[in-house]
C-alpha positions as CSV (number, residue, x, y, z in Angstrom):
1,M,-67.3,-129.0,-115.7
2,V,-70.9,-128.1,-116.6
3,G,-71.3,-124.4,-117.0
4,F,-73.9,-122.7,-114.9
5,A,-75.9,-121.5,-117.9
6,Q,-76.0,-125.1,-119.2
7,K,-77.2,-126.5,-115.8
8,N,-80.3,-124.3,-115.8
9,N,-81.0,-121.8,-118.6
10,S,-83.8,-120.3,-116.6
11,F,-81.4,-119.5,-113.9
12,A,-79.9,-116.5,-115.7
13,A,-81.9,-114.2,-113.4
14,L,-79.7,-115.4,-110.5
15,Q,-76.9,-113.2,-111.7
16,K,-78.9,-110.2,-110.5
17,V,-78.1,-111.3,-106.9
18,R,-74.9,-109.5,-107.4
19,R,-76.7,-106.3,-107.8
20,A,-79.0,-107.0,-104.8
21,A,-76.2,-108.0,-102.4
22,L,-75.0,-105.4,-99.9
23,P,-71.5,-104.0,-100.4
24,A,-68.9,-105.9,-98.5
25,G,-66.1,-103.6,-97.3
26,L,-66.1,-105.4,-94.0
27,F,-62.3,-105.1,-93.5
28,A,-61.8,-101.5,-94.6
29,A,-61.3,-100.2,-91.0
30,S,-59.1,-103.1,-89.9
31,F,-57.0,-102.8,-93.1
32,T,-56.5,-99.1,-92.6
33,M,-55.3,-99.7,-89.0
34,L,-52.9,-102.3,-90.1
35,V,-51.4,-100.1,-92.9
36,T,-51.1,-97.1,-90.5
37,A,-49.2,-99.3,-88.0
38,F,-46.5,-100.0,-90.7
39,V,-46.2,-96.7,-92.5
40,A,-46.9,-94.0,-89.8
41,P,-43.7,-91.9,-89.1
42,A,-41.9,-92.5,-85.8
43,P,-42.1,-89.7,-83.2
44,A,-39.3,-87.1,-83.1
45,L,-36.4,-87.9,-80.7
46,D,-37.0,-84.8,-78.7
47,A,-40.8,-85.3,-78.3
48,P,-42.0,-86.1,-74.8
49,A,-42.4,-89.8,-74.1
50,A,-46.0,-90.8,-74.3
51,R,-47.4,-94.0,-72.9
52,A,-49.4,-95.7,-75.7
53,P,-52.5,-97.5,-74.6
54,A,-52.2,-101.2,-74.4
55,T,-53.7,-102.8,-77.5
56,T,-54.1,-106.4,-78.7
57,P,-52.0,-106.9,-81.8
58,L,-53.9,-107.8,-84.9
59,P,-53.5,-111.4,-85.8
60,I,-51.5,-112.2,-89.0
61,F,-52.5,-115.2,-91.0
62,K,-50.4,-117.1,-93.5
63,N,-53.3,-117.3,-96.0
64,P,-57.1,-117.4,-96.0
65,R,-57.1,-121.2,-95.5
66,A,-55.0,-120.8,-92.4
67,A,-57.3,-118.1,-91.2
68,L,-60.3,-120.4,-91.8
69,R,-58.8,-123.1,-89.6
70,A,-57.9,-120.6,-86.9
71,G,-61.4,-119.1,-87.0
72,L,-63.1,-122.5,-86.7
73,E,-60.8,-123.6,-83.8
74,S,-61.5,-120.3,-82.0
75,Y,-65.3,-120.7,-82.6
76,H,-65.3,-124.3,-81.1
77,A,-63.2,-123.1,-78.2
78,G,-65.8,-120.5,-77.4
79,D,-63.7,-117.4,-78.4
80,A,-66.2,-115.7,-80.7
81,A,-64.3,-112.4,-81.0
82,T,-61.1,-114.1,-82.3
83,S,-63.2,-116.4,-84.4
84,V,-64.9,-113.5,-86.2
85,T,-61.6,-111.8,-87.0
86,A,-60.1,-114.9,-88.5
87,L,-63.2,-115.9,-90.4
88,R,-63.6,-112.4,-91.9
89,Y,-60.0,-112.6,-93.2
90,A,-60.7,-116.0,-94.7
91,A,-64.1,-114.8,-96.1
92,E,-62.5,-111.9,-97.8
93,G,-59.9,-114.2,-99.2
94,G,-62.6,-116.2,-100.9
95,E,-63.1,-119.1,-98.5
96,P,-66.8,-120.2,-99.0
97,L,-66.9,-122.1,-95.7
98,A,-65.8,-118.9,-93.8
99,Q,-68.5,-117.0,-95.6
100,W,-71.1,-119.6,-94.7
101,K,-70.0,-119.7,-91.0
102,L,-70.2,-115.9,-90.7
103,G,-73.5,-115.9,-92.5
104,R,-74.9,-118.4,-90.0
105,M,-73.4,-116.5,-87.0
106,Y,-74.9,-113.2,-88.1
107,A,-78.3,-114.7,-89.0
108,E,-78.6,-116.4,-85.6
109,G,-76.8,-113.9,-83.4
110,D,-74.3,-116.6,-82.5
111,G,-71.4,-115.0,-80.8
112,V,-72.1,-111.7,-82.6
113,T,-74.9,-109.2,-82.6
114,R,-77.6,-110.5,-85.0
115,D,-77.3,-108.6,-88.4
116,D,-79.4,-110.0,-91.2
117,A,-77.8,-107.5,-93.7
118,K,-74.4,-109.0,-93.1
119,A,-75.8,-112.5,-93.1
120,Y,-77.4,-111.9,-96.5
121,D,-74.2,-110.4,-97.8
122,Y,-72.1,-113.4,-96.9
123,F,-74.7,-115.9,-98.2
124,S,-74.9,-114.0,-101.4
125,K,-71.2,-114.2,-101.9
126,I,-71.5,-118.0,-101.8
127,V,-74.4,-117.9,-104.3
128,E,-72.3,-115.8,-106.7
129,H,-69.3,-118.1,-106.4
130,F,-71.2,-121.3,-107.0
131,A,-73.4,-119.8,-109.7
132,E,-70.2,-120.0,-111.8
133,E,-68.1,-122.7,-110.2
134,E,-68.7,-126.4,-109.7
135,P,-68.7,-127.1,-105.9
136,D,-66.5,-129.7,-104.4
137,P,-68.6,-132.7,-103.2
138,R,-67.9,-131.6,-99.6
139,E,-69.2,-128.1,-100.4
140,R,-72.5,-129.1,-102.1
141,S,-74.6,-129.1,-98.9
142,M,-73.2,-125.7,-97.8
143,A,-73.7,-124.2,-101.2
144,A,-77.3,-125.5,-101.4
145,N,-78.1,-124.1,-98.0
146,A,-76.7,-120.7,-99.0
147,F,-79.0,-120.7,-102.1
148,V,-82.0,-121.4,-99.8
149,A,-81.0,-118.8,-97.3
150,V,-80.8,-116.0,-99.9
151,G,-84.0,-117.3,-101.5
152,L,-85.8,-116.9,-98.2
153,Y,-84.5,-113.4,-97.7
154,L,-85.7,-112.5,-101.1
155,R,-89.0,-114.3,-100.8
156,D,-90.0,-112.5,-97.6
157,G,-87.9,-109.3,-97.8
158,L,-86.6,-107.7,-94.6
159,S,-86.9,-103.9,-94.2
160,S,-84.5,-103.7,-91.3
161,A,-81.8,-105.1,-93.6
162,K,-83.0,-103.1,-96.6
163,I,-83.7,-106.3,-98.5
164,E,-86.7,-105.9,-100.9
165,P,-88.9,-108.9,-101.7
166,D,-88.1,-110.4,-105.1
167,L,-90.3,-113.4,-105.6
168,E,-89.0,-114.1,-109.1
169,R,-85.4,-114.4,-108.0
170,A,-86.4,-116.4,-104.9
171,F,-88.2,-118.9,-107.1
172,E,-85.1,-119.2,-109.3
173,L,-82.8,-119.8,-106.3
174,F,-85.1,-122.4,-104.9
175,R,-85.6,-124.1,-108.3
176,Y,-81.8,-124.3,-108.9
177,A,-81.1,-125.7,-105.4
178,A,-84.0,-128.1,-105.7
179,T,-82.9,-129.5,-109.1
180,Y,-79.1,-129.2,-109.2
181,F,-78.4,-129.9,-105.5
182,R,-81.5,-131.9,-104.8
183,N,-81.9,-130.0,-101.5
184,A,-84.9,-131.0,-99.5
185,D,-85.5,-127.5,-98.1
186,A,-85.4,-126.0,-101.6
187,Q,-87.8,-128.6,-102.9
188,Y,-90.2,-127.8,-100.1
189,Y,-90.1,-124.1,-100.6
190,L,-90.4,-124.5,-104.3
191,A,-93.4,-126.8,-103.8
192,R,-95.1,-124.1,-101.6
193,M,-94.6,-121.4,-104.2
194,Y,-96.3,-123.7,-106.8
195,L,-99.1,-124.7,-104.4
196,D,-99.8,-121.1,-103.3
197,G,-99.2,-119.4,-106.6
198,V,-96.6,-117.1,-105.1
199,G,-93.9,-115.9,-107.5
200,V,-95.1,-118.4,-110.1
201,K,-98.4,-119.5,-111.7
202,K,-100.2,-121.9,-109.3
203,D,-99.6,-125.5,-110.3
204,M,-100.9,-128.2,-107.9
205,R,-99.4,-131.1,-109.8
206,R,-95.9,-129.6,-109.8
207,G,-96.3,-128.6,-106.2
208,V,-97.2,-132.1,-105.1
209,N,-94.4,-133.6,-107.1
210,W,-91.8,-131.4,-105.4
211,L,-93.4,-132.1,-102.0
212,E,-93.0,-135.8,-102.6
213,L,-89.4,-135.5,-103.4
214,S,-88.8,-133.5,-100.3
215,A,-90.9,-135.7,-98.1
216,R,-89.0,-138.8,-99.2
217,K,-85.8,-137.2,-97.9
218,G,-87.4,-136.9,-94.5
219,H,-88.4,-133.2,-94.6
220,P,-91.0,-132.9,-91.8
221,Q,-92.9,-129.9,-93.1
222,A,-93.1,-131.5,-96.6
223,Q,-94.3,-134.7,-95.1
224,A,-97.0,-132.8,-93.1
225,V,-98.3,-130.8,-96.1
226,L,-98.2,-133.8,-98.4
227,G,-99.9,-136.1,-95.8
228,R,-102.6,-133.6,-95.2
229,M,-103.3,-133.2,-98.9
230,M,-103.3,-137.0,-99.5
231,F,-105.6,-137.5,-96.6
232,S,-108.1,-134.9,-97.9
233,G,-107.7,-135.8,-101.6
234,E,-106.2,-132.4,-102.5
235,A,-103.1,-134.1,-103.9
236,G,-105.1,-135.5,-106.8
237,G,-106.3,-139.0,-107.6
238,G,-108.8,-139.2,-104.8
239,A,-108.2,-139.4,-101.0
240,Q,-105.3,-141.6,-99.9
241,K,-106.1,-141.7,-96.2
242,A,-103.7,-144.4,-95.1
243,R,-100.7,-143.0,-97.0
244,G,-101.6,-139.5,-95.9
245,L,-101.8,-140.6,-92.3
246,M,-98.4,-142.3,-92.7
247,Y,-96.7,-139.1,-93.8
248,L,-98.4,-137.2,-91.0
249,T,-97.1,-139.7,-88.5
250,L,-93.6,-139.3,-89.8
251,A,-93.9,-135.5,-89.7
252,R,-95.3,-135.5,-86.2
253,D,-92.4,-137.7,-84.9
254,A,-89.8,-135.6,-86.7
255,A,-91.1,-132.1,-86.0
256,A,-89.1,-130.1,-83.4
257,G,-92.2,-129.5,-81.3
258,G,-91.9,-125.8,-81.1
259,A,-94.7,-123.3,-81.4
260,S,-94.0,-122.8,-85.1
261,E,-94.5,-126.6,-85.7
262,Q,-97.7,-126.9,-83.8
263,W,-99.7,-127.1,-87.0
264,V,-97.9,-130.4,-87.8
265,A,-99.2,-132.0,-84.6
266,E,-102.7,-130.5,-85.1
267,S,-102.8,-131.9,-88.7
268,Y,-101.9,-135.3,-87.5
269,A,-104.4,-135.3,-84.6
270,K,-107.2,-134.2,-86.9
271,A,-106.5,-136.9,-89.5
272,L,-106.1,-139.6,-86.8
273,A,-109.4,-138.6,-85.3
274,T,-111.3,-139.0,-88.5
275,A,-109.5,-142.1,-89.9
276,S,-111.2,-145.5,-89.6
277,E,-109.7,-148.4,-87.8
278,A,-108.8,-150.1,-91.2
279,E,-107.2,-146.9,-92.4
280,R,-105.1,-146.6,-89.2
281,K,-103.9,-150.2,-89.5
282,A,-103.1,-149.7,-93.2
283,A,-101.1,-146.5,-92.2
284,V,-99.1,-148.5,-89.7
285,S,-98.3,-151.2,-92.3
286,L,-97.2,-148.5,-94.8
287,L,-95.1,-146.8,-92.2
288,E,-93.3,-150.1,-91.4
289,D,-92.5,-150.7,-95.1
290,Y,-91.3,-147.1,-95.4
291,L,-88.9,-147.3,-92.5
292,R,-87.7,-150.7,-93.6
293,E,-86.8,-149.3,-97.0
294,R,-85.0,-146.3,-95.6
295,N,-83.0,-148.5,-93.2
């Protein structure tokens, strides 16, 4: 197995994520209750009978993997409360998939109250784990997405979750996920940091290279930025209007259509309005070739 330091020497800064991650301790209260239930002394025989309030017994799981299965089953059955209890047990037992699922749930407010601090904590545990361990092939996508998630938290910071911006570490996280996992999101965010000179010295050539890698994987935002730059000639080597319009067409068709993606549609419309008839026909031909190769 290739060691983490051997995979990417410049990624040593990633280890500082441990120091940035919030303390876990998510099960302290539940664990205390469980221990108390087993060790608390029984009431004296002559004490007046007291009716204990009805409580739901705490679930007991055979092991973290069993808790993971139970948590996922409860989640898909729509029982968020039971799901969270089981997933927490599995996450504390070192199950990365449970950590990932809880991170997503807290980040999106899915079945729980949104809590970015908890989401960041769970995603950070995955980053720590896979910074040292080779992921199973089935875990690569999940691991890469966790690196990207922590990178975004550190790139932007979040005062409500007491997460301070750290552009250097965000860059390292994106670069690792982009190179080792070949993750399209990481490649796009890394490209933007190079293009904007944020967290790293501005480098248009490297930025465009990372954009191309992400765009070829079908990343809509990467396709839109790359297409716009090719159409205008900012990508280098002179304007490539037909190829730029091809990427903008792909991005327009793939974008979700929400308000945050309105710039994609606007970029496409602007390029289409200024393209000549010959450039439009060439873009259609390139698009057909692109789709044929992908299929």
